[in-house]
N, C-alpha and C positions, 0 to 999 in steps of 0.2 A: 502493500501500498504506500509506504513511505518513497519507495522507489518509483511507483507511478508520479506523484506528486511532483517528485523532484524531474523527473524525463518531462514533465508538463511544462515545468515552470523553464527548462532551459529551454524547450522548445518555445516558448511565448518569448523570452528574450531572445532566441535567433530568428525569430519574425518580425521584433521589432529593430534589431538591427541594421542599418542602412547602409551603402558602399559612399565613403569620401572618396575624391579624387581630385589629383591635380587640373591644370588649366588643359593640360592633354589628355585626358580622362583616363590616365592611368590611375589604378587603385591605390589609395595610401593607407588605408585603413577602415575601420567598422566602428560607428556610434549609434546610439538609440537616436530614434526619431525627433525625441524629444530636444536632445542635447543638441543635435545638428541644428534646428531651428533656432531654439535658444542664445545660441554663439554663433549664427550665420555662416557655418562650415558648409562648403562646397561640397556637393554632393551630386551623385547620378540619378536622375530623374528619367519619368517618359512621358509622353503625350500621345495619345491615340486619333486620330481623327477618318473617320467614317463616312464615305461619300456613296450618294447612288445618282445618277444620270444628272448632275449639275446642282445636286442639295448636299449638305453637311448635315450630319446627326450632330446636335449640340444639346446639352443637359445644362438645367437652373442648379447648381450645387446648394444641398441639403443647408436650409438658415442656420443650423446647430454646427456646420464645420468648424474647424476653429480656423481656420481663415478663408475670406474669399466666399462665404455662405451668402448664398441670395444671387451670386452674380454667374452668367453665362459663362459656358466654356465647354472645351472640346469632350468627344464623347467619353472618353476616360483618359486617367491619370495618376501615375504615382510612381513609388520608389524600387528599385531593384533590393531585394532583401541580400542579406548574408547567406551563403550557402547556394543560391540560383542563379540563375544564368539572365542576362539582359531579356535574351527571347521569352524564357520560360515565365520571370515576373508579368512580362507585357500580357502571356495569353493566360495565366491565372488571373489577372486583374481584369483583363474584358470579361470572363465568365463570371467574376464576383460583382461586377458593378451593372455589367447589359445583359447577361444571361444565356451571352450567343459571344462563337469565337470565330474568326476568319482569317483568310492569308493576310499577312500586313507585308509592306515593304518601308525599311527605314529611308527616308528622302531626304534628310539633312539631319543636324542638329546646333545648339545653340546653348550660350551661355547668358543667364538673365539674374539680378537681385533686386528684391521688391522687401522693403522694410515694412510689415504693417504695424509692429509695436518696438518698444524699446527691446524687447524681450522674445521676438517672433519675427525671424527674416529668414525669408526663401533663398538661396543662393544655389541653383542648380545648374549642373550640366544635363541639359534636356536634349533627350532623343526623340525625335519625331518621326512617327510611324503613320500611313496611312493606308486604307485598305476599302474595297467595295460590298456593299452589303446591303441586300433587300428583303431581308426576312423579318420577323417577330422580335421584338426588343423586350426584354423585362428586365426593367431599370430597377436599382436594388435602390429601397427610399433611404436607409443610413446615407447612400451618399448623393441623389440627386433628388429635386421634388419634381422636377419636370423633364421631358424631353421632348424637342422638336426638331423636323427636316425644315432646315430654310436655304433659297436657294442663292447661288453666290452672290449675285447683284444683289438682293436683299440683304445677307449680312455685311457686303461691305458698305452698303448705305446705314446699318445701324452702325459699324463700328465706325465710320467717319463721325456719325451725329449723335451717337448717345455713347460712345467708349466707356463710360463710369458703368454702363451695367455688365461689363464682361472682364473674368480674370484677368491679371498683368499679361503673364504667359501667354494666353489665347490672343490678345491684342499683337502680341509681337508674331507669334506663329500663325493664324491662321490666313493672314494674304500670303506669308510665304507658300502655305500650302496649296492653296487656289490658283494662284501663279504656276506650280508646278504641274498642277492636275490640268490647268488650264492649256501649258504647253505640250505635256505629255500625254495626257488623256489619261481615265481611269485604268489602270492595269487588270490583269485577270486574278486581283488576289480576293474577290469575295465571296469565292466557294468557301462551303464549310470544311472546316480541319478535321480531317481523318480523326474517326473516333470519336468525334463529339456529336451531342445529338440536341 
């Protein structure tokens, strides 16, 4: 019984350790998410953008999220955990947040820093993934309060006119994602991942 409890607490600790990186995205260590955000340490993150025929899936972050609650953002975002690859973390989070998985392509990365409070700083090396999907979405209410599909042109207009309604990383990444997809076209990455339902 004690062994099980110890094993579970070790698992919880591992799940809460995220990847610290340098400016070239080399791993430099691991810290808890709380410490990383309190101290503003550069860490590895990812943002997933899901599209279908010139529209993008966006979510309104749950108002109770510890930062950027109630703001519109991309379909899914999170951090890589210690003990998993970036790819594993991206697909795990897709299933947890949206209830589906699909093929994704990493299209670029960028670094940004946003200070929300004195003790809450996002300083991320953000890997941006895009995929095409046209099926059912089962959003996790702990993560998002709403989702919607929005045409690229309408999204560009909203980003110009009401940027305060969007998360800081989305304002940076979304225009680049749309430009990439308009230039390259949607890839054949929207098919269901093998073994997923």
